[in-house]
N, C-alpha and C positions, 0 to 999 in steps of 0.2 A: 703620168709616170713621174715627172719631175716633182709634182706636189707630194706624191707618196714617198719619193726619195728624201725630200726635205724633212718629212715627218720622221722617217727612220733616223736620219742624222740628228735632228733636233732632240729626239728622245734618248739618244745613246749616252750623252754626257750627263754626269750627275755629281754635283758638288757635295752631296750628302752621303755618297757611297765611296769606298776606297777603290783605287785602281786594282785590276785583277792581279797585278804583280808589283814587285819593288824594283823593276828595271831589267830590261833584256839587252839594252845597248850599254857598252862599257862607259861609265861616267868618268869625268875628270875629278879626281879627288884632291888635287892641288892646283898649282899653276899650270895653265895649258902649255903645250910644247912651243919652243922657239922654232921659227921657220927660217931656214937658210935661203938666201936669194942669190941666184947666179948673175953674171954680168948681163946676160940677156934679159933676165927678170927686171933688173934695175933700169935697163933701157926702156922697157915697156912702161914701168912706173914713171920714169922721167917724162915720157910722152903723154902722161895723163891718163893712161889706161890701167885697168885692173889686171892683176896676175892671179891665175888659178893654179894651185899646186896640190899634190898629194903629200901629206906628211905622215910619218910613222905615228901610230896611235901609242901613246905612252901611258895609257890608263891601266896597264898591268895584265890584260888578258891575252896579249899576243895577237890581237886583231890586226888586220891589214890597215894601211893608211887611210886617212880621211881627207876629204877635200877642204881646202882653205882658200879664201879669197883675200887678196891684199890690195890696198888702195892708198895712195898718198893723198892727203887732204890738206888744203890751205886753211888750217885753223889749228889752234893749239889743243893739246889733249883735254884740258878742262872743258873747252867748248864742245869738243867731240863727245865727251862723256855726258855732258848735259843733254845732248840730243838723244843719245842711246838710251838713257834712263828716263827720258820724258815719255813714259809709256802711255799716259793719257792722250798724248798728241799723235800716237801711231796711226789712228784712222785717217788723219790729215796728211801724214808724212809718208806712209808706206802703202803701196798698192795691195789690195786684197785683204787688208785688215779692216774688219767691220766694227770691232769693239776691242778695247784694251783697257784694263783697270788694275791698279795696284790693290791687292787684297790685304796685304800686311807687310810691314817692314819691321825687322828686328835685328839690329846690328848689321852684319854683313848680308843678311838674308832679305831678299825682296821677292814676295809671292805675287804673281801676276796672272790674271785671267784674260785669255785671248779668245776672240771669235774671228775666224778668217773664212774666205771662200769666195763664191761667185753668186750671182743672183739666184735665188730660190734654194741654194744649198749652202750650209754653214758647217764649219768644223769648230768645235769648242774644246778648249783644253786649258790646263793650269800648269804653270811653270814655277819652279823654285830657282832663283838666281843666287849665286854667291858673288858678291860685288866687292872687289878689292882695288879701288881706284888708286891708292897709294902705291900699289904694286903693278898697276897698269892692266888689270885683267878682270874679267867676269866670266863665270861658267854657269851652266844650268843643266837641270834635269826636269822631267815632269814632276809635278807635285803628286806623289803617289797616294796621298791621303784622299784624293778626289779622282773620280772616274772620268778620264779624258777620252775624246774621240780618237786621238792618236794612240797607238799601242805604246810608243815610246819616242822620246826626243832628248838628245843631249847636244851640247855645243859650247862655244866660247866666243868672246870678244877679247882682243888684246889691242891696246892703243899705246903707242910709244912716241916720244918726240922724234921728229924726223932727224936722221943723223947728219944731214947736210944743210937743212933749210930752217932758219929761225921762223917760228910762228907756224910751222907745219907739223903734221902728225903722220905716222904710218899706222894704218888700221888693218887688223887681221880678224877674219870672221870664219867660223866653221859651224856647220849645223848638220846633224845626222838625225833622220827621222825614220821611224818604222810605222807604217799605216796599219790600222786594224784591217782585218780581211774584208770587211764590208765597205770600207771607205772607197769611193770612186777614184779611179786612177787620175782623172783630171784635177780632182781636188788635192790629191797628194802632190801632183805636179805644180799646182798653184802655190802650195806651201814651199816647194823647192824654189819657185820663182821669187817669192818673198825672201827666201833664205839666201843660199850661197850666191846665186847669179846676180842678184840685184841689191843685196843688203848693203854692200859697201857703196853702191851708187847713191842710195837715198841718204846714207850718212854723210857722204861727201857733199851732196847738194844742200842738205839742211844745215850742216855745220858751217859751210862756206857762206850760206845766206846769213846765219847768225853772226858770223865773224865779219861780214861785209866784204868778203874776198871773192865772191862768185865770179867765175870767169878769169880770175887772176892766177 
């Protein structure tokens, strides 16, 4: 049964065929939304824990809010960004990522091929990132020129200097995914684990390791 499922999943993605649509989730067409933090949120961040919030979707379709994870990181923004865009190292840094390769770079655009999943089952998809480090953000959609296993995915990273601590950053991450109807629920959940719940955790760990501030 698992072997048959693996074959179905492995045969679904196709880099030579276009995606069935040009997006069903509202994409970010400019800078991602700013996230306001309450005194309680700031207390959680000061304690070293992540904050999860819902923010209003500003992409223009009137959709409800999306989840955002926020984490304070003891590394400067340049170090944090160096980890986020080191896509080739994702299989070593990020749980459930089996393969990750930059397909093309052109100005602000970074096209990346991902394979995620669990033993015997893989999800393959292609993502187009818009990277604006000077403005402190990066957004993405699927690369609709290729047929991904996910029906759609959009999201963003925002990295800002910490307002009160030199050499620290405040990191914001949001991801929205729509699975194709045949994708197993556990695999969609695995993507969510790599995404909102744990994304800022691996960035904190790897950035602080690079900065030599782990545990500080």
